[in-house]
N, C-alpha and C positions, 0 to 999 in steps of 0.2 A: 504494500499500500504506500503509495507516495504522499508524503507530508510534508509540508513546509512548517518550520519551527524556529523560532527567534531564540537561539541557546545562547549562553554566556560562552563565547569561543575560548576564554581563558580555562574556563572550568572543564569544557569538553576536551581541550587540548591536554590538560592535567590528566584527566580520566584516561585518556588514550596512552599518554605515558606511562602512568602507573600500572595499568593494567596489560602494558604492553601490546595493546590491541593494533591490527594493521591498517584499522579504518575507523573513523568517527562513528559509522554505523554500527560495527562492532563494539564499540564503548557505549553506546546509546543502549542498544540491545542487551548487553550485560546487565548496565544498570538498571535496566526495566525488570530484567530476571530475578535481579537480588531485590528490587523493592516489592515485586509480588510475592517474592518468597518471605520476606521480612514481614509484609502485611498478613500473610497467613498464619504465620508464628504467631503475631500478636493476637489473631482470632482464636487459636488455641489457646493462648495463655488466659483469655476472658473465661474459658469454660471449666479451667484447671481449679480443682477444689469443688467444683458444684457437683461433682458425681459422687455417689455414696461408695465407701470403699468397706469391704467385708473382709477383715484379715482371715476368716476361717473357710472363706471360698477356696475350694481346691480347683485352681485352672487345669491341672494336668488332667484330672479326672474328666472335668468337662470337655476339654480338647478331645480326649480318648472316645468319649461317647459321641462327639459330633462327626468324628471321622469313622464311626463303625457303621 
């Protein structure tokens, strides 16, 4: 998809150099992948601690039953 963006040239050039990317496109795509992964981790953290934990649950036994 062709997109015109007004990006900070100094920032993009720094990203290219730090990431040792061969092009600005590669640097921007990598930055977007990292941003999406980061946001997904934040979403996962929001549910952390909201799931009830049963220390007596025998997950190995449950896994064996599910595979049977």
